[in-house]
C-alpha positions in Angstrom: 45.0 55.5 57.0 47.9 57.4 58.3 47.8 60.7 60.2 49.5 62.5 57.4 47.0 61.2 54.9 44.0 62.4 57.1 45.8 65.8 57.7 45.8 66.3 53.9 42.1 65.5 53.3 40.0 68.6 52.5 36.5 69.4 51.3 34.5 66.5 49.9 37.2 63.9 50.6 37.3 64.8 54.3 33.5 64.7 54.5 33.4 61.3 52.8 36.0 59.8 55.1 34.2 61.2 58.2 30.8 59.7 57.1 32.5 56.3 56.5 34.3 56.5 59.9 31.0 57.2 61.6 29.5 54.1 60.0 27.1 55.8 57.6 26.3 53.8 54.5 27.9 55.8 51.7 27.4 55.4 48.0 29.8 57.1 45.6 33.4 58.0 45.7 35.8 59.9 47.9 36.3 62.7 45.3 32.5 63.0 45.1 29.7 63.0 44.6 28.5 60.7 47.4 25.2 60.0 49.0 23.9 58.8 52.4 20.6 58.1 53.8 20.3 60.5 56.8 16.7 61.7 56.5 14.1 60.3 58.9 11.7 60.1 56.0 14.0 57.6 54.2 15.4 60.3 51.8 18.9 60.4 50.5 21.3 63.3 50.8 23.7 63.8 48.0 27.0 65.7 48.6 29.5 67.1 46.2 27.4 67.0 43.0 27.7 70.1 40.9 25.2 69.7 38.1 21.7 70.7 37.0 20.3 67.3 38.1 21.6 67.5 41.7 22.6 70.8 43.3 25.8 71.0 45.3 25.6 70.4 49.0 28.4 70.4 51.7 28.2 67.6 54.2 29.9 69.7 56.9 27.5 72.6 56.3 24.3 70.5 56.1 25.2 67.9 58.7 27.2 69.9 61.2 25.0 68.6 64.0 26.2 65.1 63.1 29.8 66.2 63.4 29.1 68.0 66.7 27.1 65.0 68.1 30.0 62.6 67.3 32.4 65.0 69.0 30.2 65.2 72.1 29.7 61.5 72.2 33.5 60.9 72.1 34.1 63.7 74.6 36.2 65.7 72.1 38.1 68.7 73.4 38.5 71.6 71.0 41.3 74.1 71.5 41.8 77.2 69.3 45.5 77.6 68.3 46.0 80.8 66.3 44.6 80.2 62.8 43.9 76.5 63.5 41.8 74.5 65.9 43.1 71.4 67.6 40.8 68.5 68.5 41.7 65.8 71.0 39.8 62.6 71.5 41.5 60.3 74.0 45.1 59.9 72.8 44.3 61.1 69.3 44.8 64.7 68.2 44.1 66.4 64.9 44.0 70.0 63.6 41.8 71.8 61.1 41.0 75.3 59.8 37.8 75.4 61.9 36.0 73.4 64.6 34.1 71.2 62.2 37.2 70.2 60.2 39.3 69.5 63.3 36.4 67.3 64.7 36.0 65.4 61.5 39.8 64.6 61.3 40.0 63.6 65.0 36.9 61.3 64.7 38.4 59.6 61.6 41.7 59.0 63.5 40.0 57.9 66.6 37.8 55.4 64.8 40.7 54.1 62.7 42.7 53.5 65.9 39.8 51.4 67.3 40.0 49.3 64.2 
């Protein structure tokens, strides 16, 4: 994936690519909905569904601790820059509208660079 491709990811597509970059087993598609097994009890979390069968959930809202944990593990540096936030991990830098979005983009780029 290119930097410009990742810069243009938003919402469910950014959340999906972040989950994949972190090595979570994902089921579904980038445009949503998608699911992962994050619960300690073996449950499955579904994100991006908007129906009566499965209520909508946002990965970055419900799993923000996962995003922050990845950032801490990778020693991410977050720098507010006006209306945006920049995130630097090693030699990789990404920006987002908030800390979570900037972290997700930087983690994707960092993990892509590692191969």
